Each structure stands twice: as C-alpha cells, then as structure tokens.
C-alpha positions as semicolon CSV with decimal commas, in nm:
position;residue;x (nm);y (nm);z (nm)
1;M;-0,126;-4,335;-0,997
2;K;0,173;-4,111;-1,058
3;T;0,508;-4,273;-1,133
4;T;0,781;-4,082;-0,951
5;R;1,152;-4,065;-1,027
6;I;1,216;-4,315;-0,747
7;D;0,953;-4,554;-0,887
8;W;1,103;-4,593;-1,234
9;P;1,348;-4,879;-1,160
10;E;1,069;-5,083;-0,999
11;H;0,844;-5,005;-1,295
12;Y;1,087;-5,176;-1,533
13;I;1,180;-5,457;-1,296
14;R;0,813;-5,556;-1,277
15;G;0,791;-5,547;-1,656
16;R;0,508;-5,297;-1,668
17;G;0,401;-5,203;-2,015
18;F;0,458;-4,892;-2,220
19;R;0,315;-4,772;-2,546
20;W;0,479;-4,945;-2,839
21;L;0,644;-4,736;-3,107
22;G;0,387;-4,691;-3,382
23;G;0,413;-4,667;-3,758
24;D;0,299;-4,306;-3,757
25;E;0,584;-4,215;-3,525
26;K;0,837;-4,393;-3,746
27;K;0,702;-4,208;-4,050
28;L;0,736;-3,882;-3,859
29;I;1,109;-3,942;-3,807
30;V;1,168;-4,026;-4,172
31;E;0,982;-3,717;-4,295
32;H;1,110;-3,456;-4,049
33;A;1,449;-3,583;-3,931
34;P;1,597;-3,824;-4,187
35;A;1,939;-3,960;-4,104
36;H;2,243;-3,865;-4,307
37;E;2,591;-4,011;-4,312
38;G;2,754;-3,963;-3,975
39;G;2,433;-3,830;-3,819
40;R;2,405;-3,852;-3,441
41;A;2,086;-3,885;-3,236
42;L;2,009;-3,864;-2,866
43;D;1,708;-4,053;-2,726
44;V;1,616;-3,900;-2,388
45;G;1,422;-4,126;-2,151
46;C;1,483;-4,420;-2,383
47;G;1,306;-4,677;-2,164
48;R;1,323;-5,020;-2,321
49;G;1,492;-4,877;-2,628
50;E;1,245;-4,910;-2,916
51;M;1,300;-4,559;-3,046
52;S;1,677;-4,587;-3,002
53;V;1,696;-4,907;-3,206
54;Y;1,472;-4,762;-3,477
55;L;1,693;-4,452;-3,504
56;A;1,998;-4,679;-3,536
57;S;1,823;-4,874;-3,813
58;L;1,787;-4,548;-4,007
59;G;2,161;-4,489;-3,991
60;Y;2,197;-4,267;-3,685
61;E;2,474;-4,313;-3,432
62;V;2,258;-4,325;-3,120
63;D;2,313;-4,230;-2,757
64;A;2,023;-4,358;-2,547
65;V;1,990;-4,223;-2,193
66;D;1,762;-4,312;-1,904
67;L;1,776;-4,251;-1,530
68;A;1,675;-4,611;-1,445
69;D;1,935;-4,888;-1,457
70;A;1,649;-5,138;-1,488
71;A;1,530;-4,967;-1,806
72;L;1,874;-4,990;-1,964
73;A;1,910;-5,351;-1,856
74;R;1,582;-5,435;-2,026
75;A;1,684;-5,244;-2,339
76;R;2,012;-5,435;-2,362
77;T;1,829;-5,766;-2,310
78;D;1,558;-5,690;-2,566
79;H;1,806;-5,556;-2,825
80;P;2,133;-5,744;-2,777
81;D;2,260;-5,667;-3,127
82;A;2,167;-5,298;-3,136
83;T;2,445;-5,055;-3,225
84;V;2,337;-4,813;-2,953
85;R;2,536;-4,655;-2,672
86;W;2,322;-4,705;-2,360
87;L;2,393;-4,447;-2,086
88;R;2,258;-4,420;-1,733
89;L;2,195;-4,045;-1,701
90;D;1,935;-3,824;-1,534
91;I;1,924;-3,558;-1,804
92;E;1,769;-3,301;-1,570
93;R;2,009;-3,336;-1,274
94;D;2,331;-3,512;-1,375
95;D;2,647;-3,372;-1,531
96;P;2,601;-3,417;-1,909
97;A;2,973;-3,484;-1,959
98;P;2,914;-3,851;-2,059
99;L;2,743;-3,723;-2,374
100;G;3,072;-3,580;-2,492
101;S;3,122;-3,263;-2,692
102;E;3,025;-3,374;-3,043
103;R;2,697;-3,221;-3,160
104;Y;2,374;-3,405;-3,241
105;D;2,150;-3,393;-3,547
106;L;1,840;-3,509;-3,359
107;V;1,727;-3,514;-2,996
108;V;1,411;-3,713;-2,920
109;F;1,186;-3,701;-2,616
110;R;0,930;-3,978;-2,667
111;L;0,665;-3,989;-2,392
112;S;0,922;-3,855;-2,145
113;V;0,910;-3,475;-2,140
114;A;0,610;-3,456;-1,904
115;F;0,822;-3,613;-1,630
116;L;1,076;-3,329;-1,638
117;H;1,021;-3,037;-1,403
118;D;1,253;-2,781;-1,568
119;R;1,148;-2,879;-1,918
120;T;1,235;-2,550;-2,083
121;R;1,585;-2,541;-1,939
122;V;1,656;-2,903;-2,037
123;L;1,528;-2,865;-2,393
124;H;1,722;-2,542;-2,450
125;A;2,040;-2,694;-2,304
126;L;2,013;-2,991;-2,539
127;G;1,919;-2,759;-2,824
128;R;2,257;-2,595;-2,781
129;R;2,411;-2,937;-2,847
130;L;2,252;-2,954;-3,192
131;R;2,424;-2,890;-3,521
132;E;2,285;-2,586;-3,699
133;G;1,944;-2,654;-3,851
134;S;1,895;-2,979;-3,660
135;T;1,591;-3,091;-3,464
136;V;1,450;-3,156;-3,120
137;L;1,146;-3,383;-3,150
138;V;0,900;-3,412;-2,862
139;I;0,627;-3,675;-2,876
140;T;0,379;-3,641;-2,592
141;P;0,032;-3,745;-2,482
142;L;-0,222;-3,465;-2,449
143;V;-0,439;-3,399;-2,146
144;A;-0,742;-3,382;-2,374
145;H;-0,691;-3,750;-2,464
146;T;-0,571;-3,875;-2,125
147;S;-0,769;-3,995;-1,824
148;A;-0,759;-3,792;-1,503
149;E;-0,554;-4,052;-1,316
150;K;-0,284;-4,031;-1,585
151;R;-0,277;-3,651;-1,603
152;H;0,090;-3,653;-1,500
153;I;0,203;-3,821;-1,823
154;A;0,046;-3,560;-2,052
155;L;0,070;-3,190;-2,138
156;D;-0,207;-2,936;-2,177
157;E;-0,207;-2,641;-2,416
158;D;-0,054;-2,397;-2,165
159;E;0,228;-2,641;-2,091
160;I;0,296;-2,685;-2,462
161;S;0,309;-2,307;-2,504
162;A;0,572;-2,284;-2,230
163;L;0,770;-2,575;-2,372
164;T;0,786;-2,436;-2,725
165;C;0,852;-2,076;-2,624
166;G;1,194;-1,947;-2,721
167;W;1,238;-2,166;-3,032
168;T;1,279;-2,003;-3,372
169;S;1,076;-2,271;-3,553
170;V;0,791;-2,473;-3,400
171;Q;0,585;-2,724;-3,595
172;R;0,307;-2,923;-3,431
173;I;0,185;-3,248;-3,588
174;A;-0,094;-3,479;-3,475
175;V;0,020;-3,842;-3,445
176;G;-0,298;-4,025;-3,361
177;D;-0,391;-3,910;-3,011
178;L;-0,035;-3,785;-2,950
179;A;0,119;-3,449;-3,034
180;A;0,459;-3,423;-3,202
181;L;0,653;-3,099;-3,165
182;V;0,931;-3,037;-3,417
183;L;1,157;-2,768;-3,270
184;R;1,445;-2,592;-3,442
185;G;1,658;-2,290;-3,352
186;P;1,679;-2,306;-2,970
187;C;1,752;-1,939;-2,916
188;A;1,470;-1,710;-3,015
189;D;1,536;-1,367;-2,869
190;T;1,382;-1,271;-2,536
191;V;1,122;-1,002;-2,598
192;A;1,004;-0,761;-2,329
193;T;0,625;-0,799;-2,327
194;E;0,348;-0,605;-2,159
195;R;0,024;-0,751;-2,031
196;S;-0,276;-0,710;-2,259
197;V;-0,491;-0,558;-1,982
198;P;-0,364;-0,204;-1,911
199;A;-0,265;-0,105;-1,560
200;T;-0,522;0,102;-1,373
201;G;-0,477;0,400;-1,143
202;Y;-0,249;0,700;-1,148
203;A;0,062;0,486;-1,086
204;V;0,155;0,125;-1,007
205;A;0,409;0,012;-0,745
206;G;0,522;-0,350;-0,730
207;A;0,798;-0,581;-0,613
208;L;0,964;-0,868;-0,800
209;A;1,159;-1,146;-0,627
210;V;1,480;-1,276;-0,786
211;V;1,552;-1,612;-0,625
212;T;1,811;-1,872;-0,724
213;D;1,852;-2,238;-0,631
214;E;2,167;-2,417;-0,516
215;H;2,291;-2,426;-0,877
216;G;2,246;-2,051;-0,929
217;R;1,938;-2,096;-1,150
218;V;1,670;-1,830;-1,133
219;L;1,300;-1,903;-1,078
220;L;1,053;-1,799;-1,349
221;G;0,687;-1,884;-1,395
222;W;0,495;-1,937;-1,718
223;S;0,184;-1,728;-1,664
224;K;-0,165;-1,762;-1,803
225;R;-0,085;-1,441;-1,993
226;G;0,154;-1,641;-2,214
227;M;0,487;-1,505;-2,089
228;W;0,760;-1,575;-1,836
229;E;0,736;-1,377;-1,512
230;L;0,925;-1,343;-1,185
231;P;0,738;-1,399;-0,858
232;G;0,588;-1,067;-0,757
233;G;0,299;-0,827;-0,764
234;K;0,161;-0,500;-0,640
235;I;0,261;-0,355;-0,304
236;E;-0,022;-0,371;-0,054
237;G;-0,080;-0,061;0,154
238;A;0,224;0,063;0,340
239;E;0,415;-0,269;0,345
240;P;0,794;-0,251;0,295
241;L;0,932;-0,322;-0,048
242;D;1,129;-0,630;0,057
243;G;0,830;-0,754;0,254
244;A;0,614;-0,734;-0,058
245;G;0,862;-0,948;-0,251
246;V;0,878;-1,205;0,028
247;R;0,498;-1,218;0,055
248;E;0,444;-1,258;-0,318
249;L;0,707;-1,532;-0,337
250;A;0,527;-1,733;-0,070
251;E;0,181;-1,676;-0,215
252;E;0,275;-1,776;-0,568
253;T;0,536;-2,050;-0,519
254;G;0,512;-2,183;-0,163
255;L;0,874;-2,082;-0,096
256;H;0,956;-1,882;0,217
257;A;1,247;-1,640;0,197
258;T;1,513;-1,648;0,469
259;G;1,653;-1,311;0,368
260;A;1,567;-1,033;0,123
261;T;1,738;-0,718;-0,002
262;V;1,617;-0,437;-0,225
263;V;1,890;-0,421;-0,491
264;T;1,741;-0,153;-0,713
265;I;1,423;0,037;-0,795
266;L;1,315;0,068;-1,157
267;T;1,081;0,329;-1,298
268;D;0,910;0,330;-1,637
269;A;0,557;0,346;-1,773
270;A;0,308;0,092;-1,912
271;Q;0,021;0,207;-2,134
272;G;0,084;0,560;-2,008
273;V;0,067;0,465;-1,638
274;P;0,385;0,535;-1,434
275;R;0,532;0,217;-1,287
276;L;0,774;0,163;-0,998
277;T;0,928;-0,182;-0,955
278;A;1,141;-0,285;-0,659
279;V;1,384;-0,566;-0,742
280;I;1,420;-0,792;-0,437
281;R;1,713;-1,033;-0,418
282;I;1,620;-1,336;-0,209
283;A;1,912;-1,466;-0,002
284;G;1,773;-1,814;0,059
285;F;1,450;-2,002;0,106
286;T;1,275;-2,294;0,271
287;G;0,974;-2,491;0,156
288;T;0,879;-2,690;-0,153
289;L;0,821;-2,527;-0,490
290;T;0,457;-2,553;-0,598
291;T;0,218;-2,378;-0,833
292;A;0,022;-2,218;-0,552
293;E;-0,191;-1,998;-0,779
294;P;-0,282;-2,220;-1,076
295;H;-0,533;-1,965;-1,201
296;R;-0,239;-1,728;-1,266
297;F;0,057;-1,958;-1,345
298;T;0,088;-2,282;-1,537
299;R;0,420;-2,386;-1,383
300;W;0,744;-2,263;-1,223
301;E;1,085;-2,358;-1,358
302;W;1,450;-2,289;-1,274
303;H;1,643;-2,125;-1,559
304;D;2,015;-2,079;-1,623
305;P;2,107;-1,707;-1,609
306;H;2,329;-1,741;-1,917
307;A;2,024;-1,855;-2,120
308;L;1,793;-1,570;-2,022
309;G;1,837;-1,408;-2,363
310;C;1,661;-1,699;-2,539
311;L;1,323;-1,727;-2,368
312;G;1,077;-1,553;-2,599
313;P;0,822;-1,327;-2,421
314;V;0,912;-1,207;-2,071
315;F;0,707;-0,953;-1,874
316;T;0,890;-0,622;-1,920
317;P;0,955;-0,542;-1,550
318;G;1,079;-0,897;-1,500
319;A;1,318;-0,869;-1,794
320;Q;1,445;-0,537;-1,656
321;A;1,486;-0,690;-1,310
322;L;1,686;-0,985;-1,446
323;N;1,908;-0,744;-1,636
324;A;1,961;-0,541;-1,319
325;V;2,093;-0,848;-1,136
326;W;2,287;-0,994;-1,432
327;P;2,374;-0,697;-1,655
328;G;2,379;-0,775;-2,023
329;V;2,190;-1,107;-2,016
330;I;1,897;-0,965;-2,216
331;A;1,957;-0,733;-2,511
332;G;1,734;-0,471;-2,665
333;L;1,519;-0,385;-2,364
334;P;1,316;-0,064;-2,361
335;P;1,449;0,234;-2,160
336;V;1,420;0,220;-1,783
337;H;1,542;0,442;-1,497
338;S;1,737;0,239;-1,240
339;Y;1,807;0,352;-0,881
340;P;2,044;0,101;-0,719
341;T;2,051;0,088;-0,341
342;A;2,370;0,170;-0,149
343;N;2,482;-0,192;-0,113
344;V;2,464;-0,275;-0,484
345;G;2,777;-0,331;-0,691
346;P;3,129;-0,440;-0,611
347;R;3,215;-0,101;-0,460
348;G;2,879;-0,045;-0,291
349;A;2,812;0,252;-0,521
350;A;2,471;0,413;-0,509
351;G;2,317;0,642;-0,762
352;C;2,072;0,688;-1,045
353;R;2,107;0,594;-1,405
354;S;1,871;0,606;-1,700
355;T;1,947;0,341;-1,958
356;A;1,816;0,188;-2,277
357;S;2,073;-0,090;-2,254
358;P;2,208;-0,311;-1,971
359;P;2,387;-0,134;-1,684
360;T;2,762;-0,160;-1,712
361;A;2,846;-0,215;-1,346
362;A;2,787;-0,577;-1,255
363;S;2,573;-0,640;-0,952
364;P;2,681;-0,932;-0,733
365;P;2,472;-1,243;-0,790
366;G;2,403;-1,273;-0,419
367;P;2,378;-1,585;-0,203
368;Q;2,230;-1,895;-0,353
369;A;1,920;-2,064;-0,221
370;Q;1,931;-2,294;0,078
371;A;1,651;-2,545;0,046
C-alpha cells in the first residue's frame, strides 16, 4: 500500500521498518564521495538517520532533513551522540533557507527520490548548491526488483532517464538489487531535439500549451521519445489554435484550462516538412495533474523557468515556445520565424521576426495557475 506524504509521521510513530544501511552502500560512499576536511553533506529524506550518522563518521559536517517530525525524533533518540544537524524540511515544497548559503560536497537521496513528484527540479536545485565537482548520489530500488504493491517506492528505466537528464556526468552502479546514480555537473545544456520518426504530410500544424503553477513553474513531460515536451499536439480539423492547446492539455495531463491565449506562431521545418506551431499561454487551470497518456509520457513535472537552459534534450518546438514566452532562457536554438499576436509584449506590439537567437522583446509571463 502506498505511503503518502501525510502518512509518514504515523509510519515512524508506529516504528515500521526500513531497509538498513548496507555495507555495499557504505563502500559506495567511500569510493565515490570520500569526505575531506571541512566537507559538508546533505542527507535528503534522512528517516531514522543511519546514512546521516555514517556520513558524520567519515568526517562530513551533516545536515539531515526529513518532512516528518516523528522521523527526526526517532533519529535523535537512536543517535543521541551524533554530530548531525537534524532539520524538519519538506525539500520539495518548503523554503530551503534553513540550509543556509554554504555549499555542499555531497547530497544523498537514499530510498527517498521516488517519493518526490518534481524530482528533476529538486535535484537540479540542490545540484546548484554543490561545490564545483561535487556529487549528488541517488540510491533507489528498481521496479524490476520490486513487487507490484510496492511500485511507488521504485523507479523504472524511463524514470531514471528523466532523473539523470541534464547532468554533465552520470554514473550508474549496481548495489545489490538497488541502483546508485552518481551525478555531477547539474547543468548540461538544453539541446533542441527532433523526434526520430519524421513528420508526414505536406505540412504539420500543432499547438503547444505553456502552463505555470502558483509558483510560476512551467509544466513539462518526459516523453517515451526520451525528451522533455510541452503539452500539445497536432491541430484537428478546423479547430481554433487556442482550442487545440486546451484540448491537448486536458487529454495529456488531466488539467482543464480556464483561459488560453495565442501568444505567437512559430514556423520552421522538420526533416524537410514545413511546421507551424501555435504557442498557447494558459491563464489558469482546474483539475489534478496526472499522466493521462502513459503510453506517450512517463511523467509530468513542474520546472523553474530560470533552469530551462539545463534540461538536456527538449523537443525543438517546445524549446522554441519556451524561449518565446521567456526570451533568452535557452541558448543556441535553431532558426525559427516568430509571428507574435497583437497582445504580446509590454507595448502590445505585433509583427514578424526571423531569429536564430532569443527574441529581444520580453513577453509577459502571463497569469499564474489557479488550482
């Protein structure tokens, strides 16, 4: 049965068991992230604190965070003499200010990353807190070695691909029936990527939805094609451009737009086929985010706009659409012709431009989502 965020305190209060820290995991730390004088480590989802105490024994100054007060209480009880700073913090939702501004040499997610929804965003945000050349270490169960009823605690190969995308260095190590991911360099350049199957027909017309949550984060899906994509797809028949974006958003994510505006139309070509892409800014939405088309997408995540240049492969029209809404966030994109609508830009200027680099006139970010 799935353990939810609300269930965690009860889980620890009842003293339910967790997997003990094994010798292979300890060896992994020593070999791939040895402590040095003054080294700092962050243990995310520390639970009862085994990993945190082991890191401290190696010489790390350790911050150990967990969202459950009961977990931290148990850690303090089990390790009363540990030189660890125990912090109650939901790393996905809370202000990270309690972590301070000093950088870390190691960030560890042991058996915890599967419980994060916006895994990519969280890992990249913590990666930016690392000293140069330092490490994020993820230790996770694999679906292939996990029973169906415990699917929620494990990652499959598509989820691992999404999690490791955008890192300069990725090393995967088998630790018994677990997988260890050694990640370094949290900002691999975003690369505009085309789908391997060429478009068919004389031309292709589509619509992409740019939707943000209450924090201004934009929704992207990791597709079965191995790239990040915006919600969207081909226009059906004579439907309006904004209607196509609204329809695709609902079909793919379960979210229902409460307002939509065509902010620009982009034209380019893919494998020699002309392509027209309408960029639809969603004003707000209702509903619950879900992976409504699991045959096409592995998962949907909310991403910080300022980190859009560090994602790895992004479907080319999606990358161009993001750059149309937030000019300059992604560098080195291929040429595209952009036709903003009359209500785009601070002065409402309309017009046509052909560009191989981000537009210079900033488009307004638009209203944030209302869930």
